[in-house]
Steps between C-alpha positions, in 0.01 A plus 500: 500500500681751283712609796587139580616438143707816496652404834584153372661641187705743709608219733607277211689789338690578821567131565650428160684833489666432834587146388660618178707765678628254760776363276829469684763753395869449574778752448852382425805724498788465258834669462515425128491791257166480322647607167687171459366205305554250781308716748206529262505126432511399866226751587283340235580146620407581860188691396383197299585267787296693754213555257469122477489479880233771513719774647556842350864606504647845544872538427679795661856577388726680747870512590632148557571518872181685589295251299636222724446691824139584414419141407671364812304738722173404335437845357478316168432130452817369336806568288671369184740417322737375772750222568429208730695628804289808568319370809818514709496878486121543475341231719142610431538419130433140392625366170264359238716203394431509128761681291379810317817593315878466490754776549855469370696744717808639328757774542484783246804715424666725244829320568511196272810365676318443829441135585227410748455141614313532829404750770850503651656602170304828526690610810783658301257741328263781588159330472159658443170320562133585550392564858283214623673225301545260789759277331727801440451627855583156636796414280658848505444586866875487574599692189577868557509631142131479413211731418131420534277693260124546469451327165675344202502824301715664768715188516589515131545876515765450769681259272472733202647787705782277634380531860499121543696219339223243479125494548303193605168436330293244309628419154183531290348803672838670532563459129157647430579804716836554332334500158251762616774720649732458203798410718667275244840487672360311800498124452385198699782282632426133448450249653237612755611539860190308602176380346200540728148366482250775577177461696191667636476556876179560692458649845447220751136603550437360149700179543187287460481611135843358410394146391233647271745753353756225433243277330373787284850611394580142400180489297589826323835352399355169389224647281738736316372825650832576666697460176249707303529788748880485502512501120260794488747716694812359329671416829815290534336157544465547878367153575781311325 
């Protein structure tokens, strides 16, 4: 009898232990520098979203282009923050059609006399951008005077050392980087070249999750959780 009880206890322990460890875990890549307020805010938003769905989220930062390739190949499960045209270049990535953030893309320069109105107006300058930024690769593909760099810190260093005329980056995060680097001669040129909505993408093997993710993100916005997280990290009102 004693052996039967011990066996039953052991069975129940193993059963509930295996059940508790069976939680789904997804890993998303991102090209965003994790030191920035927007990156921290969006990480927190997605973590809360997937917690509500019952999924544990791992976020793996890596260089922008590699983060896309890994997610597209299914090495990781998805990628963020990206514009809504990504699937043309990475067909295995499916957009989650609920906006996460907004990116105001501007030209930065030390030359205050430069006027930038659109992508074509950049063609008279030497342009720097971050490798993996698909809108820059697309719009500047016919422009010869350009330099792709690994990250935004190298981008602004090129500008500071006069090795490029303009650098293309997001307004709020770029301004944050400039403040950290102390490059006070580099300024954003307004108005933005383009304003992009930014989204989460999942590998197509997880496409069935998309309706649930959309519904949960909408709930997070409606109940004030999104705004509370954004305010916590002092980001530039990314949902407005």
